[in-house]
C-alpha positions in Angstrom: 0.0 0.0 0.0 1.4 3.4 -0.9 1.8 5.8 1.9 0.6 8.6 -0.2 -2.7 6.9 -1.1 -5.3 9.4 -2.2 -7.8 10.2 0.4 -5.7 8.6 3.2 -7.3 5.1 2.9 -6.0 1.9 1.4 -6.7 -1.8 1.7 -5.0 -4.2 4.0 -3.3 -6.8 1.8 -5.6 -9.8 1.5 -7.8 -8.7 4.5 -10.7 -7.0 2.6 -10.7 -4.2 5.1 -9.6 -0.6 4.8 -6.7 0.8 6.7 -5.7 4.4 6.9 -2.4 5.7 5.5 0.5 6.2 7.9 0.8 9.6 9.5 4.2 11.1 10.5 4.1 9.6 14.0 3.4 6.1 12.6 6.2 6.5 10.1 8.6 7.5 12.9 7.5 4.5 15.0 8.1 2.2 12.1 11.5 3.8 11.4 12.6 3.2 15.0 11.4 -0.4 15.1 13.1 -1.2 11.8 16.3 0.3 13.2 15.9 -1.8 16.4 13.0 -4.2 16.8 13.8 -4.7 20.5 13.2 -1.1 21.4 10.9 -0.9 24.4 7.6 1.0 24.2 9.0 3.4 26.8 12.1 4.2 24.8 10.0 4.4 21.6 7.6 6.9 23.3 10.6 9.0 24.5 12.2 9.1 21.1 9.0 10.0 19.3 7.9 12.4 22.0 4.5 10.8 22.6 3.0 9.1 25.7 3.7 5.4 26.4 0.0 4.8 26.1 -0.2 6.4 22.7 3.0 4.5 21.6 1.6 1.2 22.8 -1.8 1.8 21.1 -0.1 2.8 17.8 2.2 -0.2 17.7 -0.7 -2.5 18.5 -2.7 -0.9 15.6 0.2 -1.2 13.2 0.5 -4.9 14.1 -3.2 -5.5 13.8 -3.4 -3.7 10.5 -0.4 -5.8 9.3 1.8 -2.7 8.6 4.2 -4.4 11.0 4.2 -8.1 10.3 6.8 -9.2 12.8 10.0 -8.4 14.7 13.1 -10.0 13.3 16.8 -10.2 13.8 18.8 -9.4 10.6 21.2 -12.2 9.9 24.3 -12.0 7.8 23.9 -15.2 5.6 27.6 -15.9 5.1 28.4 -15.5 8.8 25.6 -17.9 9.5 27.0 -20.5 7.2 25.0 -19.8 4.1 27.8 -18.8 1.7 25.9 -19.4 -1.6 23.0 -17.3 -2.7 21.0 -17.4 -5.9 17.8 -16.1 -7.4 15.8 -18.8 -9.1 13.1 -18.0 -11.6 10.4 -20.6 -12.1 8.0 -21.0 -15.0 4.9 -22.8 -13.7 1.7 -24.3 -15.2 -1.2 -21.9 -15.3 -3.4 -21.9 -12.2 -0.8 -23.9 -10.0 0.5 -20.9 -7.9 -1.2 -22.0 -4.7 0.1 -25.5 -4.8 3.6 -24.5 -6.0 3.9 -21.8 -3.4 2.8 -24.2 -0.6 5.5 -26.6 -1.7 8.2 -23.9 -2.1 7.4 -22.7 1.5 8.6 -26.2 2.7 11.9 -26.2 0.8 14.9 -25.7 3.1 17.1 -22.7 2.1 14.3 -20.8 0.2 14.2 -17.4 1.9 11.8 -15.5 -0.2 9.2 -16.2 -2.9 7.3 -13.8 -5.2 4.7 -14.3 -7.8 5.6 -12.2 -10.9 4.2 -10.9 -14.1 6.4 -11.2 -17.2 8.7 -13.8 -18.6 8.9 -15.9 -15.5 6.1 -16.7 -13.0 7.9 -17.0 -9.7 11.2 -15.6 -8.3 12.8 -17.2 -5.3 15.8 -16.2 -3.2 17.8 -19.3 -2.1 20.5 -19.1 0.5 22.4 -22.4 0.9 25.7 -23.5 2.6 27.4 -24.2 -0.7 26.9 -25.0 -4.4 26.1 -28.7 -3.7 23.2 -27.7 -1.4 22.0 -25.2 -4.0 22.1 -27.9 -6.7 20.0 -30.1 -4.4 17.4 -27.4 -3.9 17.1 -26.7 -7.6 17.3 -30.2 -9.0 16.0 -32.5 -6.3 13.4 -30.3 -4.6 12.1 -27.5 -6.8 12.1 -29.1 -10.2 10.2 -32.1 -8.8 7.3 -29.9 -7.6 4.2 -30.6 -9.6 3.4 -27.6 -11.7 7.0 -26.4 -12.1 7.8 -26.4 -15.8 11.3 -24.9 -15.7 13.8 -23.1 -13.6 16.6 -20.6 -14.2 19.1 -19.6 -11.6 21.5 -16.7 -11.1 24.3 -16.8 -8.5 24.6 -13.7 -6.3 28.2 -12.5 -6.2 27.6 -9.5 -3.9 24.6 -7.7 -2.5 23.6 -4.7 -0.4 20.5 -3.1 0.9 19.2 -0.1 -0.9 19.7 3.3 0.7 16.5 4.8 -0.5 14.0 2.4 1.2 11.7 4.4 3.4 12.3 2.0 6.3 16.1 1.6 6.2 
């Protein structure tokens, strides 16, 4: 949902209910929690210059409205033993997205999956310990999923987070 949605209202993804656009206080709360998800409500309130009650209520609403979908530790893949990363594009049979995505969600080392428009139907980010494990993911797991017609993989040599993300 765009933060600049006309009229200040949008739709919560997949919920069928409307949510309002984020105001400046909400954006600052999200910024602080992205920077440090372990920030206490008391510290958050002090940094934003609002009451603890207001901070608590806003965080609860942001979670309820699925603006905030969880609190996570950021892990450096290589330091965690996942030295090989690749993007894998899949072409799937028409109308098999639900089944294919359910299977992909169970494949070890698949970090992220997206349904696409364009030449390929699905893009998955795989982080594996080494090339042999990546090979097993692609050939032994993914290509055997019913509905997967083909795959194409690109090794990641280097990566970085964008500096223009509104939450980084």
